[in-house]
PDB file with SEQRES, HELIX, SHEET and CRYST1 records, atoms N, CA, C and O in Angstrom:
SEQRES   1 A   68  MET ASP GLU GLU VAL PHE ASN MET THR LEU ARG LYS PHE          
SEQRES   2 A   68  LEU LYS ASN VAL GLY ILE THR SER GLN ARG GLU ILE GLU          
SEQRES   3 A   68  GLY ALA VAL ARG ALA ALA ILE GLU SER GLY LYS LEU SER          
SEQRES   4 A   68  GLY GLU GLU SER ILE GLU ALA LYS VAL THR LEU SER ILE          
SEQRES   5 A   68  GLU SER LEU GLY LEU SER THR ASP VAL ASN GLY LYS ILE          
SEQRES   6 A   68  ASP LEU LYS                                                  
HELIX    1 AA1 GLU A    3  SER A   35  1                                  33    
HELIX    2 AA2 GLU A   53  LEU A   55  5                                   3    
SHEET    1 AA1 2 SER A  43  ILE A  52  0                                        
SHEET    2 AA1 2 LEU A  57  ASP A  66 -1                                        
CRYST1    1.000    1.000    1.000  90.00  90.00  90.00 P 1           1          
ATOM      1  N   MET A   1       0.785 -19.934  14.967  1.00  0.00           N  
ATOM      2  CA  MET A   1       0.521 -18.639  14.367  1.00  0.00           C  
ATOM      3  C   MET A   1       1.658 -18.455  13.295  1.00  0.00           C  
ATOM      4  O   MET A   1       2.834 -18.757  13.495  1.00  0.00           O  
ATOM      5  N   ASP A   2       1.159 -17.923  12.140  1.00  0.00           N  
ATOM      6  CA  ASP A   2       2.122 -17.594  11.055  1.00  0.00           C  
ATOM      7  C   ASP A   2       2.552 -16.189  11.169  1.00  0.00           C  
ATOM      8  O   ASP A   2       1.734 -15.313  10.890  1.00  0.00           O  
ATOM      9  N   GLU A   3       3.741 -15.874  11.546  1.00  0.00           N  
ATOM     10  CA  GLU A   3       4.244 -14.594  11.918  1.00  0.00           C  
ATOM     11  C   GLU A   3       4.173 -13.695  10.672  1.00  0.00           C  
ATOM     12  O   GLU A   3       3.871 -12.507  10.787  1.00  0.00           O  
ATOM     13  N   GLU A   4       4.436 -14.226   9.544  1.00  0.00           N  
ATOM     14  CA  GLU A   4       4.431 -13.367   8.236  1.00  0.00           C  
ATOM     15  C   GLU A   4       3.049 -12.929   8.083  1.00  0.00           C  
ATOM     16  O   GLU A   4       2.833 -11.725   7.941  1.00  0.00           O  
ATOM     17  N   VAL A   5       2.009 -13.833   8.095  1.00  0.00           N  
ATOM     18  CA  VAL A   5       0.678 -13.555   7.802  1.00  0.00           C  
ATOM     19  C   VAL A   5       0.133 -12.496   8.912  1.00  0.00           C  
ATOM     20  O   VAL A   5      -0.570 -11.543   8.577  1.00  0.00           O  
ATOM     21  N   PHE A   6       0.487 -12.722  10.163  1.00  0.00           N  
ATOM     22  CA  PHE A   6       0.130 -11.829  11.224  1.00  0.00           C  
ATOM     23  C   PHE A   6       0.696 -10.396  10.986  1.00  0.00           C  
ATOM     24  O   PHE A   6      -0.050  -9.418  11.039  1.00  0.00           O  
ATOM     25  N   ASN A   7       2.014 -10.293  10.726  1.00  0.00           N  
ATOM     26  CA  ASN A   7       2.591  -9.034  10.553  1.00  0.00           C  
ATOM     27  C   ASN A   7       1.975  -8.308   9.313  1.00  0.00           C  
ATOM     28  O   ASN A   7       1.740  -7.101   9.368  1.00  0.00           O  
ATOM     29  N   MET A   8       1.711  -9.055   8.184  1.00  0.00           N  
ATOM     30  CA  MET A   8       1.176  -8.434   7.005  1.00  0.00           C  
ATOM     31  C   MET A   8      -0.206  -7.852   7.300  1.00  0.00           C  
ATOM     32  O   MET A   8      -0.510  -6.704   6.976  1.00  0.00           O  
ATOM     33  N   THR A   9      -1.049  -8.714   7.945  1.00  0.00           N  
ATOM     34  CA  THR A   9      -2.504  -8.257   8.207  1.00  0.00           C  
ATOM     35  C   THR A   9      -2.464  -7.118   9.147  1.00  0.00           C  
ATOM     36  O   THR A   9      -3.180  -6.131   8.975  1.00  0.00           O  
ATOM     37  N   LEU A  10      -1.586  -7.241  10.208  1.00  0.00           N  
ATOM     38  CA  LEU A  10      -1.562  -6.108  11.206  1.00  0.00           C  
ATOM     39  C   LEU A  10      -1.028  -4.827  10.577  1.00  0.00           C  
ATOM     40  O   LEU A  10      -1.504  -3.752  10.941  1.00  0.00           O  
ATOM     41  N   ARG A  11      -0.156  -4.870   9.740  1.00  0.00           N  
ATOM     42  CA  ARG A  11       0.290  -3.649   8.930  1.00  0.00           C  
ATOM     43  C   ARG A  11      -0.734  -3.100   8.056  1.00  0.00           C  
ATOM     44  O   ARG A  11      -0.851  -1.879   7.950  1.00  0.00           O  
ATOM     45  N   LYS A  12      -1.534  -3.962   7.378  1.00  0.00           N  
ATOM     46  CA  LYS A  12      -2.664  -3.479   6.596  1.00  0.00           C  
ATOM     47  C   LYS A  12      -3.734  -2.849   7.385  1.00  0.00           C  
ATOM     48  O   LYS A  12      -4.350  -1.875   6.952  1.00  0.00           O  
ATOM     49  N   PHE A  13      -3.988  -3.421   8.619  1.00  0.00           N  
ATOM     50  CA  PHE A  13      -4.948  -2.794   9.568  1.00  0.00           C  
ATOM     51  C   PHE A  13      -4.508  -1.513   9.978  1.00  0.00           C  
ATOM     52  O   PHE A  13      -5.315  -0.584   9.939  1.00  0.00           O  
ATOM     53  N   LEU A  14      -3.248  -1.309  10.399  1.00  0.00           N  
ATOM     54  CA  LEU A  14      -2.632  -0.125  10.972  1.00  0.00           C  
ATOM     55  C   LEU A  14      -2.648   0.934   9.789  1.00  0.00           C  
ATOM     56  O   LEU A  14      -3.003   2.090  10.016  1.00  0.00           O  
ATOM     57  N   LYS A  15      -2.300   0.567   8.659  1.00  0.00           N  
ATOM     58  CA  LYS A  15      -2.346   1.561   7.566  1.00  0.00           C  
ATOM     59  C   LYS A  15      -3.699   2.077   7.310  1.00  0.00           C  
ATOM     60  O   LYS A  15      -3.880   3.272   7.075  1.00  0.00           O  
ATOM     61  N   ASN A  16      -4.657   1.220   7.349  1.00  0.00           N  
ATOM     62  CA  ASN A  16      -6.111   1.674   7.285  1.00  0.00           C  
ATOM     63  C   ASN A  16      -6.464   2.601   8.371  1.00  0.00           C  
ATOM     64  O   ASN A  16      -7.058   3.655   8.146  1.00  0.00           O  
ATOM     65  N   VAL A  17      -6.113   2.230   9.520  1.00  0.00           N  
ATOM     66  CA  VAL A  17      -6.339   3.095  10.658  1.00  0.00           C  
ATOM     67  C   VAL A  17      -5.770   4.496  10.506  1.00  0.00           C  
ATOM     68  O   VAL A  17      -6.414   5.492  10.836  1.00  0.00           O  
ATOM     69  N   GLY A  18      -4.597   4.543  10.018  1.00  0.00           N  
ATOM     70  CA  GLY A  18      -3.819   5.795   9.765  1.00  0.00           C  
ATOM     71  C   GLY A  18      -4.448   6.644   8.796  1.00  0.00           C  
ATOM     72  O   GLY A  18      -4.711   7.823   9.032  1.00  0.00           O  
ATOM     73  N   ILE A  19      -4.726   5.993   7.566  1.00  0.00           N  
ATOM     74  CA  ILE A  19      -5.415   6.831   6.517  1.00  0.00           C  
ATOM     75  C   ILE A  19      -6.776   7.311   6.835  1.00  0.00           C  
ATOM     76  O   ILE A  19      -7.137   8.446   6.523  1.00  0.00           O  
ATOM     77  N   THR A  20      -7.574   6.429   7.479  1.00  0.00           N  
ATOM     78  CA  THR A  20      -8.850   6.814   7.898  1.00  0.00           C  
ATOM     79  C   THR A  20      -8.874   7.923   8.891  1.00  0.00           C  
ATOM     80  O   THR A  20      -9.639   8.880   8.778  1.00  0.00           O  
ATOM     81  N   SER A  21      -8.012   7.779   9.882  1.00  0.00           N  
ATOM     82  CA  SER A  21      -7.924   8.775  10.947  1.00  0.00           C  
ATOM     83  C   SER A  21      -7.426  10.144  10.324  1.00  0.00           C  
ATOM     84  O   SER A  21      -7.965  11.200  10.657  1.00  0.00           O  
ATOM     85  N   GLN A  22      -6.482  10.107   9.497  1.00  0.00           N  
ATOM     86  CA  GLN A  22      -6.060  11.446   8.894  1.00  0.00           C  
ATOM     87  C   GLN A  22      -7.140  12.042   8.154  1.00  0.00           C  
ATOM     88  O   GLN A  22      -7.372  13.240   8.317  1.00  0.00           O  
ATOM     89  N   ARG A  23      -7.849  11.330   7.338  1.00  0.00           N  
ATOM     90  CA  ARG A  23      -8.995  11.817   6.628  1.00  0.00           C  
ATOM     91  C   ARG A  23     -10.089  12.419   7.496  1.00  0.00           C  
ATOM     92  O   ARG A  23     -10.553  13.525   7.217  1.00  0.00           O  
ATOM     93  N   GLU A  24     -10.472  11.781   8.447  1.00  0.00           N  
ATOM     94  CA  GLU A  24     -11.422  12.169   9.432  1.00  0.00           C  
ATOM     95  C   GLU A  24     -11.052  13.508  10.178  1.00  0.00           C  
ATOM     96  O   GLU A  24     -11.830  14.455  10.289  1.00  0.00           O  
ATOM     97  N   ILE A  25      -9.792  13.471  10.665  1.00  0.00           N  
ATOM     98  CA  ILE A  25      -9.245  14.610  11.426  1.00  0.00           C  
ATOM     99  C   ILE A  25      -9.198  15.859  10.534  1.00  0.00           C  
ATOM    100  O   ILE A  25      -9.622  16.941  10.942  1.00  0.00           O  
ATOM    101  N   GLU A  26      -8.671  15.691   9.300  1.00  0.00           N  
ATOM    102  CA  GLU A  26      -8.569  16.776   8.460  1.00  0.00           C  
ATOM    103  C   GLU A  26      -9.943  17.375   8.074  1.00  0.00           C  
ATOM    104  O   GLU A  26     -10.087  18.596   8.017  1.00  0.00           O  
ATOM    105  N   GLY A  27     -10.946  16.519   7.811  1.00  0.00           N  
ATOM    106  CA  GLY A  27     -12.255  17.062   7.504  1.00  0.00           C  
ATOM    107  C   GLY A  27     -12.873  17.735   8.765  1.00  0.00           C  
ATOM    108  O   GLY A  27     -13.499  18.788   8.642  1.00  0.00           O  
ATOM    109  N   ALA A  28     -12.710  17.157   9.936  1.00  0.00           N  
ATOM    110  CA  ALA A  28     -13.276  17.867  11.075  1.00  0.00           C  
ATOM    111  C   ALA A  28     -12.633  19.205  11.394  1.00  0.00           C  
ATOM    112  O   ALA A  28     -13.274  20.181  11.784  1.00  0.00           O  
ATOM    113  N   VAL A  29     -11.277  19.179  11.195  1.00  0.00           N  
ATOM    114  CA  VAL A  29     -10.516  20.478  11.483  1.00  0.00           C  
ATOM    115  C   VAL A  29     -11.031  21.561  10.420  1.00  0.00           C  
ATOM    116  O   VAL A  29     -11.464  22.651  10.793  1.00  0.00           O  
ATOM    117  N   ARG A  30     -10.962  21.217   9.165  1.00  0.00           N  
ATOM    118  CA  ARG A  30     -11.460  22.111   8.152  1.00  0.00           C  
ATOM    119  C   ARG A  30     -12.862  22.636   8.407  1.00  0.00           C  
ATOM    120  O   ARG A  30     -13.114  23.834   8.279  1.00  0.00           O  
ATOM    121  N   ALA A  31     -13.799  21.718   8.778  1.00  0.00           N  
ATOM    122  CA  ALA A  31     -15.178  22.192   9.187  1.00  0.00           C  
ATOM    123  C   ALA A  31     -15.217  23.085  10.339  1.00  0.00           C  
ATOM    124  O   ALA A  31     -16.000  24.034  10.386  1.00  0.00           O  
ATOM    125  N   ALA A  32     -14.344  22.790  11.324  1.00  0.00           N  
ATOM    126  CA  ALA A  32     -14.395  23.597  12.610  1.00  0.00           C  
ATOM    127  C   ALA A  32     -13.820  25.038  12.276  1.00  0.00           C  
ATOM    128  O   ALA A  32     -14.290  26.029  12.835  1.00  0.00           O  
ATOM    129  N   ILE A  33     -12.756  25.134  11.317  1.00  0.00           N  
ATOM    130  CA  ILE A  33     -12.271  26.402  10.998  1.00  0.00           C  
ATOM    131  C   ILE A  33     -13.343  27.199  10.198  1.00  0.00           C  
ATOM    132  O   ILE A  33     -13.573  28.384  10.442  1.00  0.00           O  
ATOM    133  N   GLU A  34     -13.992  26.485   9.224  1.00  0.00           N  
ATOM    134  CA  GLU A  34     -14.993  27.169   8.376  1.00  0.00           C  
ATOM    135  C   GLU A  34     -16.116  27.671   9.274  1.00  0.00           C  
ATOM    136  O   GLU A  34     -16.667  28.742   9.019  1.00  0.00           O  
ATOM    137  N   SER A  35     -16.477  26.906  10.344  1.00  0.00           N  
ATOM    138  CA  SER A  35     -17.637  27.334  11.168  1.00  0.00           C  
ATOM    139  C   SER A  35     -17.302  28.384  12.216  1.00  0.00           C  
ATOM    140  O   SER A  35     -18.179  28.997  12.826  1.00  0.00           O  
ATOM    141  N   GLY A  36     -15.955  28.575  12.407  1.00  0.00           N  
ATOM    142  CA  GLY A  36     -15.428  29.490  13.318  1.00  0.00           C  
ATOM    143  C   GLY A  36     -15.216  28.920  14.763  1.00  0.00           C  
ATOM    144  O   GLY A  36     -14.883  29.624  15.716  1.00  0.00           O  
ATOM    145  N   LYS A  37     -15.435  27.618  14.821  1.00  0.00           N  
ATOM    146  CA  LYS A  37     -15.084  27.040  16.130  1.00  0.00           C  
ATOM    147  C   LYS A  37     -13.596  26.939  16.394  1.00  0.00           C  
ATOM    148  O   LYS A  37     -13.155  26.982  17.543  1.00  0.00           O  
ATOM    149  N   LEU A  38     -12.852  26.808  15.366  1.00  0.00           N  
ATOM    150  CA  LEU A  38     -11.322  26.966  15.485  1.00  0.00           C  
ATOM    151  C   LEU A  38     -10.787  28.078  14.569  1.00  0.00           C  
ATOM    152  O   LEU A  38     -11.293  28.309  13.470  1.00  0.00           O  
ATOM    153  N   SER A  39      -9.732  28.762  15.074  1.00  0.00           N  
ATOM    154  CA  SER A  39      -9.117  29.803  14.258  1.00  0.00           C  
ATOM    155  C   SER A  39      -8.149  29.343  13.260  1.00  0.00           C  
ATOM    156  O   SER A  39      -7.868  29.991  12.252  1.00  0.00           O  
ATOM    157  N   GLY A  40      -7.633  28.175  13.577  1.00  0.00           N  
ATOM    158  CA  GLY A  40      -6.579  27.614  12.656  1.00  0.00           C  
ATOM    159  C   GLY A  40      -5.204  27.960  13.208  1.00  0.00           C  
ATOM    160  O   GLY A  40      -4.213  27.593  12.576  1.00  0.00           O  
ATOM    161  N   GLU A  41      -5.073  28.647  14.350  1.00  0.00           N  
ATOM    162  CA  GLU A  41      -3.837  29.019  14.963  1.00  0.00           C  
ATOM    163  C   GLU A  41      -3.488  28.170  16.204  1.00  0.00           C  
ATOM    164  O   GLU A  41      -2.363  28.273  16.694  1.00  0.00           O  
ATOM    165  N   GLU A  42      -4.346  27.390  16.697  1.00  0.00           N  
ATOM    166  CA  GLU A  42      -4.235  26.588  17.986  1.00  0.00           C  
ATOM    167  C   GLU A  42      -3.685  25.258  17.752  1.00  0.00           C  
ATOM    168  O   GLU A  42      -3.411  24.830  16.631  1.00  0.00           O  
ATOM    169  N   SER A  43      -3.538  24.644  18.794  1.00  0.00           N  
ATOM    170  CA  SER A  43      -3.159  23.174  19.028  1.00  0.00           C  
ATOM    171  C   SER A  43      -4.424  22.477  19.493  1.00  0.00           C  
ATOM    172  O   SER A  43      -5.197  23.043  20.266  1.00  0.00           O  
ATOM    173  N   ILE A  44      -4.645  21.227  19.019  1.00  0.00           N  
ATOM    174  CA  ILE A  44      -5.840  20.473  19.565  1.00  0.00           C  
ATOM    175  C   ILE A  44      -5.241  19.167  20.179  1.00  0.00           C  
ATOM    176  O   ILE A  44      -4.288  18.550  19.704  1.00  0.00           O  
ATOM    177  N   GLU A  45      -5.923  18.843  21.279  1.00  0.00           N  
ATOM    178  CA  GLU A  45      -5.599  17.559  21.928  1.00  0.00           C  
ATOM    179  C   GLU A  45      -6.352  16.469  21.265  1.00  0.00           C  
ATOM    180  O   GLU A  45      -7.520  16.657  20.923  1.00  0.00           O  
ATOM    181  N   ALA A  46      -5.770  15.376  21.070  1.00  0.00           N  
ATOM    182  CA  ALA A  46      -6.470  14.175  20.422  1.00  0.00           C  
ATOM    183  C   ALA A  46      -6.202  12.928  21.344  1.00  0.00           C  
ATOM    184  O   ALA A  46      -5.235  12.784  22.092  1.00  0.00           O  
ATOM    185  N   LYS A  47      -7.211  12.083  21.153  1.00  0.00           N  
ATOM    186  CA  LYS A  47      -7.053  10.758  21.889  1.00  0.00           C  
ATOM    187  C   LYS A  47      -7.668   9.731  20.992  1.00  0.00           C  
ATOM    188  O   LYS A  47      -8.759   9.899  20.447  1.00  0.00           O  
ATOM    189  N   VAL A  48      -6.890   8.601  20.852  1.00  0.00           N  
ATOM    190  CA  VAL A  48      -7.398   7.412  20.097  1.00  0.00           C  
ATOM    191  C   VAL A  48      -7.461   6.264  21.150  1.00  0.00           C  
ATOM    192  O   VAL A  48      -6.539   6.032  21.932  1.00  0.00           O  
ATOM    193  N   THR A  49      -8.596   5.586  21.101  1.00  0.00           N  
ATOM    194  CA  THR A  49      -8.751   4.377  21.962  1.00  0.00           C  
ATOM    195  C   THR A  49      -8.697   3.190  20.988  1.00  0.00           C  
ATOM    196  O   THR A  49      -9.464   3.109  20.028  1.00  0.00           O  
ATOM    197  N   LEU A  50      -7.750   2.264  21.276  1.00  0.00           N  
ATOM    198  CA  LEU A  50      -7.576   1.043  20.502  1.00  0.00           C  
ATOM    199  C   LEU A  50      -8.248  -0.033  21.453  1.00  0.00           C  
ATOM    200  O   LEU A  50      -7.943  -0.102  22.644  1.00  0.00           O  
ATOM    201  N   SER A  51      -9.108  -0.805  20.904  1.00  0.00           N  
ATOM    202  CA  SER A  51      -9.675  -1.846  21.657  1.00  0.00           C  
ATOM    203  C   SER A  51      -9.842  -3.103  20.788  1.00  0.00           C  
ATOM    204  O   SER A  51     -10.199  -3.028  19.612  1.00  0.00           O  
ATOM    205  N   ILE A  52      -9.575  -4.243  21.403  1.00  0.00           N  
ATOM    206  CA  ILE A  52      -9.841  -5.567  20.789  1.00  0.00           C  
ATOM    207  C   ILE A  52     -10.516  -6.410  21.846  1.00  0.00           C  
ATOM    208  O   ILE A  52      -9.888  -7.015  22.714  1.00  0.00           O  
ATOM    209  N   GLU A  53     -11.897  -6.414  21.717  1.00  0.00           N  
ATOM    210  CA  GLU A  53     -12.675  -7.028  22.749  1.00  0.00           C  
ATOM    211  C   GLU A  53     -12.318  -8.440  23.061  1.00  0.00           C  
ATOM    212  O   GLU A  53     -12.286  -8.850  24.221  1.00  0.00           O  
ATOM    213  N   SER A  54     -12.026  -9.251  21.936  1.00  0.00           N  
ATOM    214  CA  SER A  54     -11.753 -10.655  22.152  1.00  0.00           C  
ATOM    215  C   SER A  54     -10.394 -10.905  22.965  1.00  0.00           C  
ATOM    216  O   SER A  54     -10.168 -11.995  23.490  1.00  0.00           O  
ATOM    217  N   LEU A  55      -9.590  -9.932  23.027  1.00  0.00           N  
ATOM    218  CA  LEU A  55      -8.276  -9.991  23.780  1.00  0.00           C  
ATOM    219  C   LEU A  55      -8.409  -9.213  25.055  1.00  0.00           C  
ATOM    220  O   LEU A  55      -7.471  -9.257  25.852  1.00  0.00           O  
ATOM    221  N   GLY A  56      -9.434  -8.534  25.318  1.00  0.00           N  
ATOM    222  CA  GLY A  56      -9.512  -7.772  26.544  1.00  0.00           C  
ATOM    223  C   GLY A  56      -8.615  -6.575  26.476  1.00  0.00           C  
ATOM    224  O   GLY A  56      -8.198  -6.100  27.532  1.00  0.00           O  
ATOM    225  N   LEU A  57      -8.276  -6.036  25.304  1.00  0.00           N  
ATOM    226  CA  LEU A  57      -7.323  -5.006  25.110  1.00  0.00           C  
ATOM    227  C   LEU A  57      -8.091  -3.730  24.933  1.00  0.00           C  
ATOM    228  O   LEU A  57      -9.008  -3.639  24.117  1.00  0.00           O  
ATOM    229  N   SER A  58      -7.687  -2.701  25.742  1.00  0.00           N  
ATOM    230  CA  SER A  58      -8.154  -1.348  25.608  1.00  0.00           C  
ATOM    231  C   SER A  58      -7.055  -0.398  26.015  1.00  0.00           C  
ATOM    232  O   SER A  58      -6.631  -0.436  27.170  1.00  0.00           O  
ATOM    233  N   THR A  59      -6.585   0.425  25.157  1.00  0.00           N  
ATOM    234  CA  THR A  59      -5.522   1.356  25.430  1.00  0.00           C  
ATOM    235  C   THR A  59      -5.729   2.672  24.709  1.00  0.00           C  
ATOM    236  O   THR A  59      -6.209   2.713  23.576  1.00  0.00           O  
ATOM    237  N   ASP A  60      -5.342   3.796  25.419  1.00  0.00           N  
ATOM    238  CA  ASP A  60      -5.540   5.079  24.827  1.00  0.00           C  
ATOM    239  C   ASP A  60      -4.164   5.619  24.298  1.00  0.00           C  
ATOM    240  O   ASP A  60      -3.101   5.357  24.860  1.00  0.00           O  
ATOM    241  N   VAL A  61      -4.264   6.328  23.264  1.00  0.00           N  
ATOM    242  CA  VAL A  61      -3.004   6.944  22.689  1.00  0.00           C  
ATOM    243  C   VAL A  61      -3.375   8.434  22.649  1.00  0.00           C  
ATOM    244  O   VAL A  61      -4.326   8.794  21.955  1.00  0.00           O  
ATOM    245  N   ASN A  62      -2.652   9.320  23.374  1.00  0.00           N  
ATOM    246  CA  ASN A  62      -2.875  10.777  23.489  1.00  0.00           C  
ATOM    247  C   ASN A  62      -1.902  11.465  22.673  1.00  0.00           C  
ATOM    248  O   ASN A  62      -0.842  10.922  22.359  1.00  0.00           O  
ATOM    249  N   GLY A  63      -2.238  12.737  22.284  1.00  0.00           N  
ATOM    250  CA  GLY A  63      -1.256  13.549  21.495  1.00  0.00           C  
ATOM    251  C   GLY A  63      -1.866  14.895  21.272  1.00  0.00           C  
ATOM    252  O   GLY A  63      -3.022  15.150  21.607  1.00  0.00           O  
ATOM    253  N   LYS A  64      -1.018  15.796  20.669  1.00  0.00           N  
ATOM    254  CA  LYS A  64      -1.333  17.106  20.363  1.00  0.00           C  
ATOM    255  C   LYS A  64      -1.127  17.239  18.793  1.00  0.00           C  
ATOM    256  O   LYS A  64      -0.174  16.749  18.188  1.00  0.00           O  
ATOM    257  N   ILE A  65      -2.147  17.965  18.227  1.00  0.00           N  
ATOM    258  CA  ILE A  65      -1.928  18.298  16.819  1.00  0.00           C  
ATOM    259  C   ILE A  65      -1.927  19.844  16.646  1.00  0.00           C  
ATOM    260  O   ILE A  65      -2.891  20.549  16.944  1.00  0.00           O  
ATOM    261  N   ASP A  66      -0.761  20.301  16.139  1.00  0.00           N  
ATOM    262  CA  ASP A  66      -0.612  21.768  16.067  1.00  0.00           C  
ATOM    263  C   ASP A  66      -1.118  22.157  14.610  1.00  0.00           C  
ATOM    264  O   ASP A  66      -0.812  21.543  13.588  1.00  0.00           O  
ATOM    265  N   LEU A  67      -1.929  23.259  14.676  1.00  0.00           N  
ATOM    266  CA  LEU A  67      -2.493  23.766  13.349  1.00  0.00           C  
ATOM    267  C   LEU A  67      -1.677  24.826  12.712  1.00  0.00           C  
ATOM    268  O   LEU A  67      -1.800  25.093  11.517  1.00  0.00           O  
ATOM    269  N   LYS A  68      -0.821  25.451  13.518  1.00  0.00           N  
ATOM    270  CA  LYS A  68       0.212  26.355  12.995  1.00  0.00           C  
ATOM    271  C   LYS A  68       1.404  26.210  13.707  1.00  0.00           C  
ATOM    272  O   LYS A  68       2.387  26.889  13.410  1.00  0.00           O  
TER     273      LYS A  68                                                      
END                                                                             
């Protein structure tokens, strides 16, 4: 394994995950506020599941996102 290639492609993947996740969450929160489902004052619980089938990897990352 080439550590440099591995690290570079892993970082690119994680950057893409981060950017895509942020965009999707922002859109969903804005839509929920506009529809009245959220007031914009609360905190929301979030969970991301990371899986790599070929490695048998599945792990959850849990967190809280404060809107105010």
